[in-house]
C-alpha positions as CSV (number, residue, x, y, z in Angstrom):
1,M,-22.0,3.7,-27.0
2,K,-19.3,2.4,-28.6
3,I,-15.8,0.9,-27.7
4,I,-13.2,0.5,-29.5
5,I,-10.8,-2.5,-28.3
6,G,-7.5,-4.2,-29.9
7,N,-7.0,-7.8,-30.7
8,R,-8.9,-9.7,-27.6
9,T,-6.0,-12.5,-27.5
10,Y,-3.4,-10.1,-26.6
11,S,-5.1,-6.7,-25.5
12,S,-5.2,-7.2,-21.4
13,W,-6.3,-3.1,-21.0
14,S,-9.1,-3.8,-23.7
15,L,-10.7,-6.7,-22.1
16,R,-10.6,-4.4,-18.6
17,G,-12.6,-1.3,-20.8
18,W,-14.8,-3.8,-22.5
19,L,-15.7,-6.0,-19.2
20,A,-16.3,-2.1,-17.7
21,A,-19.1,-2.0,-20.5
22,K,-20.5,-5.0,-20.1
23,Q,-20.8,-4.8,-16.1
24,S,-22.3,-1.4,-16.3
25,L,-25.5,-3.1,-18.4
26,L,-25.6,-0.2,-20.5
27,P,-26.2,-0.6,-24.4
28,F,-23.0,-0.2,-26.5
29,E,-21.2,-1.8,-29.5
30,T,-17.8,-3.4,-29.6
31,E,-15.3,-2.2,-32.8
32,L,-11.9,-4.4,-33.0
33,R,-8.9,-2.9,-34.6
34,V,-6.3,-5.2,-35.7
35,M,-3.4,-4.5,-33.8
36,A,0.0,-4.9,-35.9
37,S,-2.1,-4.5,-39.3
38,P,-1.2,-2.0,-41.7
39,E,-3.7,0.1,-40.8
40,W,-2.5,0.0,-37.1
41,I,0.8,0.2,-38.0
42,S,0.6,3.6,-40.7
43,G,-1.5,5.4,-37.6
44,E,-4.9,5.2,-39.8
45,A,-7.1,2.7,-37.8
46,K,-6.0,5.5,-34.5
47,A,-7.4,8.2,-35.7
48,D,-10.4,8.8,-33.3
49,M,-7.9,7.0,-30.6
50,P,-6.9,10.4,-28.3
51,S,-4.0,8.5,-27.0
52,G,-3.5,6.3,-30.0
53,K,-4.3,3.5,-27.8
54,V,-6.7,1.3,-27.1
55,P,-9.5,0.8,-25.1
56,V,-11.8,3.9,-26.2
57,L,-15.0,4.6,-25.3
58,W,-17.2,7.0,-27.5
59,D,-20.3,8.7,-26.2
60,H,-22.3,10.9,-27.4
61,G,-19.3,12.5,-29.7
62,E,-17.4,12.4,-26.5
63,A,-14.0,10.4,-25.8
64,I,-12.7,8.3,-22.5
65,W,-10.0,6.4,-22.8
66,D,-7.9,4.5,-20.5
67,S,-9.3,2.0,-19.3
68,M,-9.1,3.3,-15.6
69,A,-10.7,6.0,-16.9
70,I,-13.3,4.2,-18.7
71,L,-14.1,2.0,-16.1
72,M,-14.8,5.3,-13.6
73,Y,-16.8,7.2,-16.1
74,L,-19.0,4.5,-16.6
75,A,-19.4,3.7,-12.2
76,D,-20.7,7.4,-12.9
77,K,-23.1,6.7,-15.3
78,A,-24.4,3.8,-14.0
79,G,-24.1,3.7,-10.7
80,H,-20.9,3.2,-8.2
81,D,-22.7,0.1,-6.7
82,R,-22.6,-1.6,-9.9
83,F,-18.4,-1.3,-9.3
84,W,-18.0,-0.5,-5.9
85,P,-18.6,-1.8,-2.5
86,R,-20.7,0.5,-0.4
87,D,-18.7,-0.2,2.8
88,M,-15.8,2.6,3.2
89,H,-13.3,0.7,4.2
90,A,-13.9,-1.6,1.5
91,R,-14.2,0.8,-1.1
92,G,-10.7,2.7,-0.3
93,L,-8.8,-1.2,-0.5
94,A,-10.4,-1.9,-3.7
95,Y,-9.3,1.8,-5.1
96,A,-6.5,1.0,-3.8
97,M,-5.6,-2.0,-5.6
98,C,-7.1,-1.0,-8.7
99,A,-4.6,1.9,-8.8
100,E,-1.5,-0.5,-8.1
101,M,-2.9,-2.6,-10.6
102,H,-2.9,0.1,-12.9
103,S,0.9,1.6,-12.5
104,G,2.4,-1.3,-11.0
105,F,3.3,-5.0,-11.6
106,A,6.3,-4.1,-14.5
107,P,7.6,-7.6,-14.2
108,L,4.7,-9.4,-14.8
109,R,3.3,-7.5,-17.1
110,S,6.7,-7.9,-19.4
111,A,7.6,-11.3,-18.8
112,C,4.0,-12.4,-18.9
113,P,1.9,-10.9,-21.7
114,M,-1.5,-11.8,-22.2
115,D,-2.4,-14.6,-24.6
116,L,-5.5,-16.4,-24.7
117,Q,-4.6,-19.0,-27.7
118,H,-1.5,-20.2,-26.0
119,H,-0.1,-21.2,-22.5
120,A,3.3,-22.0,-21.4
121,P,4.0,-24.9,-18.9
122,G,7.2,-24.7,-19.1
123,F,7.6,-21.3,-18.3
124,V,10.0,-20.3,-15.9
125,A,9.2,-17.2,-14.1
126,T,12.1,-14.9,-12.6
127,P,12.0,-13.6,-8.7
128,D,10.4,-10.7,-10.1
129,V,7.3,-11.9,-11.9
130,L,7.0,-14.6,-8.5
131,A,7.5,-11.4,-6.3
132,D,4.7,-10.1,-8.2
133,V,2.4,-12.9,-8.2
134,R,3.2,-13.1,-3.9
135,R,1.9,-9.4,-4.0
136,L,-1.2,-10.2,-5.9
137,E,-1.8,-13.2,-3.8
138,S,-1.4,-11.1,-0.5
139,L,-3.7,-8.5,-1.9
140,W,-6.3,-10.8,-3.2
141,E,-6.2,-12.9,-0.1
142,E,-6.7,-9.4,1.8
143,A,-9.9,-8.6,0.1
144,L,-11.7,-12.0,-0.1
145,T,-10.8,-12.5,3.7
146,R,-12.1,-9.2,4.7
147,F,-15.0,-8.5,2.2
148,G,-15.3,-11.3,-0.1
149,E,-16.5,-15.0,0.5
150,E,-17.8,-14.5,3.7
151,T,-20.3,-12.6,1.8
152,G,-21.5,-15.5,0.2
153,E,-20.8,-14.1,-3.4
154,P,-17.4,-15.2,-4.4
155,W,-15.6,-12.0,-5.6
156,L,-12.6,-9.8,-4.3
157,F,-15.7,-7.3,-2.5
158,G,-18.5,-9.7,-2.7
159,R,-20.0,-8.6,-5.7
160,F,-18.5,-8.8,-9.4
161,G,-17.0,-5.3,-9.6
162,A,-14.1,-3.4,-10.4
163,A,-11.6,-5.0,-9.0
164,D,-12.4,-8.2,-10.5
165,I,-12.7,-6.4,-13.4
166,M,-9.0,-5.0,-13.3
167,F,-7.1,-8.1,-12.2
168,A,-8.7,-10.2,-14.6
169,P,-6.2,-10.2,-17.5
170,T,-3.9,-10.7,-14.6
171,C,-5.8,-14.2,-13.7
172,T,-5.7,-14.9,-17.3
173,R,-1.9,-14.5,-17.0
174,I,-1.3,-16.9,-13.9
175,N,-3.1,-19.1,-16.2
176,T,-1.4,-19.3,-19.0
177,Y,2.0,-19.1,-17.7
178,H,1.3,-21.8,-15.1
179,L,2.4,-19.6,-12.1
180,P,2.3,-20.7,-8.6
181,V,-0.3,-19.7,-6.4
182,S,-2.6,-21.4,-3.4
183,A,-5.6,-23.0,-4.0
184,R,-7.7,-20.5,-2.6
185,I,-5.9,-17.8,-5.4
186,Q,-6.8,-20.7,-8.2
187,A,-10.2,-21.4,-7.0
188,Y,-10.9,-17.7,-7.3
189,I,-8.9,-17.5,-10.5
190,D,-10.9,-20.2,-12.0
191,R,-14.4,-18.3,-11.2
192,V,-12.9,-15.4,-13.0
193,L,-12.2,-16.8,-15.8
194,A,-15.6,-19.1,-15.5
195,H,-17.6,-15.5,-14.9
196,P,-19.9,-15.5,-18.4
197,F,-18.3,-12.2,-19.5
198,M,-14.9,-14.0,-19.2
199,V,-16.5,-16.8,-20.9
200,E,-17.4,-14.7,-23.5
201,W,-14.5,-12.6,-24.5
202,R,-12.3,-16.0,-24.7
203,D,-14.5,-17.4,-26.9
204,E,-14.3,-14.5,-29.2
205,A,-10.6,-14.3,-29.0
206,M,-10.2,-17.8,-29.5
207,K,-11.7,-17.2,-33.4
208,E,-9.1,-14.5,-34.2
209,D,-6.1,-15.4,-36.6
210,F,-4.4,-12.1,-37.2
211,P,-0.8,-12.3,-37.7
212,F,0.6,-10.9,-34.2
213,T,4.5,-11.1,-33.5
214,R,5.0,-9.3,-31.2
215,Y,5.3,-11.3,-27.9
216,P,7.4,-14.1,-28.6
217,I,7.4,-16.6,-25.9
218,P,9.6,-19.6,-25.9
219,G,7.5,-22.6,-25.0
220,K,3.8,-21.6,-25.7
221,I,2.1,-24.8,-26.9
222,K,-1.2,-23.4,-29.2
223,I,-5.1,-24.0,-27.1
224,T,-7.2,-26.2,-29.5
225,A,-10.8,-26.5,-29.0
226,E,-10.0,-30.1,-27.9
227,T,-7.1,-29.0,-25.3
228,R,-9.1,-26.4,-23.8
229,A,-12.0,-28.6,-23.3
């Protein structure tokens, strides 16, 4: 298998698809296509992307595009227990949460694009962004309370799985823009950001030096090795 991704620093959907590939434990290669490059703008870099967007998973000549489709495909291929809780009530909630993440939270996505090389301590969130954050807190609180932390494993549904993968880029957004959350939710975000898969992705993102001006958020501060430590 091969997964095609965009810039690790900015491409939240690439992160979701790549995390799903890592969670599958199946062997795969990663190929980066530089967003906003001349090849990207001309379309040359998108020749093997059916939707013209990242990520795309290629498996034995078949393309699976869209992060949610990649996650579902890999769950079929590697086993649903690697991604979804066994309990049907838990699984129903996980399905609903992942679907809402896939289609919702437009104000947060628009105002707070993923950016792993900067942070914005002076960012002022709009009421719509704060409403999205409150909705996220409500979902995470419900999952953690009903199915997560009481299992002895610190993820939304006990084991690290599909829901944690789908919300992982959102955790980076809350961290980057210093959005206010409760202590319990901040602890969950910290656990996500410290997950070995996330550390691996962020380490590679910090090495990127591709020109990219699509997300000009005022007040961003560059993260250095010293400030990150």
